[in-house]
Every structure is written in C-alpha cells, then in structure tokens.
N, C-alpha and C positions, 0 to 999 in steps of 0.2 A: 124779604124784598126791601132794598134800601129806600128810604124816603127821599124826597126832593132836597130836604135839608142835608141829609147825609151825602148825597151826590154833590151838592154845592160845597160842603165842607171838604170833601176829598179832593175836589177840583182845586180849591184854594190851597190845600196842603201840597198837592202835586205841583202847582205853579210856583210856590215859594221854595220848595225843596228840590225841584228838578226831578221828581219821581214820576212814575207811570203806573199807578195802582188804581183799581176800581174800589167801590165801597165794600167789597168783600175781601179786600187785601190781595187780590190776584193781579198779576201783571196785565196791562192792557196791550193792545196791538202796537202801541207807540213805544213800548219798552225796548231799549237798546238801539233805537234809531237816532243817528246823528244827522241833524237836518242838513248841514253843509255837505255831508257825504251822500245823503239820500238822492239829491238831485244829480250828482255825478254818477252814481250807480245807474240811475235811470237812463242817463245819456250813454253810458258805457254799453248797456245791454242792447241798445238800438243802433250802435255805431258799427262802422266797417272795421276790419282788422287794423288798418292804418290809423284810423281815428281813435281806436281803443288805446293805442300806445300813448297818444297825447293825453287822453283822459286819465289814464293810469298815472301818468306823471303828475297831473293836477291833483289826483287823489292822494298821492304820496305827500305832496306839499301841504294839503289840508290836514292829513293825519299828523304831520309834524307840528302843526299849530295847536292841536288838541291838548287840553289840560284837565286835571281832575278826573272825575268818574268817566268822562267821555273818552279820555285817553286810554283808560283800561278797557 
C-alpha cells in the first residue's frame, strides 16, 4: 500500500510530466482524457441531432489545435 509521501510524489510527477499514473504505476481514470474535448463530448451526448453537428464541428476545431501527446 502506497504511503502518503508516495502519493504526493506521484501527484507531483504527474503534474510536472502531464501523466496520469497512480503510485503502483497503473493508469488512472484520467489517462487519455483531453480536458478541452471532454466538455464537448459531454455536450454532444446530451444534444439533439441538429446540435450534434455544430458540436462536432467545434470538436474538429479543438482537435486541430492539439499538440504533443494530446494530439496522438
């Protein structure tokens, strides 16, 4: 079981490196989530068909702006 120190250290490393790992090296539930797209996905799921088209267009614009590991 990880100690509080280990948890704090892993949190620090995750913040500085942009990673999402727990103290055991496993991916957390946040892994792979792009914050700018997450909100749009939530909007898309609850939107009507007509609204979804506009949201999809906004998603495409956001994806074009991504760089680095987020773009992959």
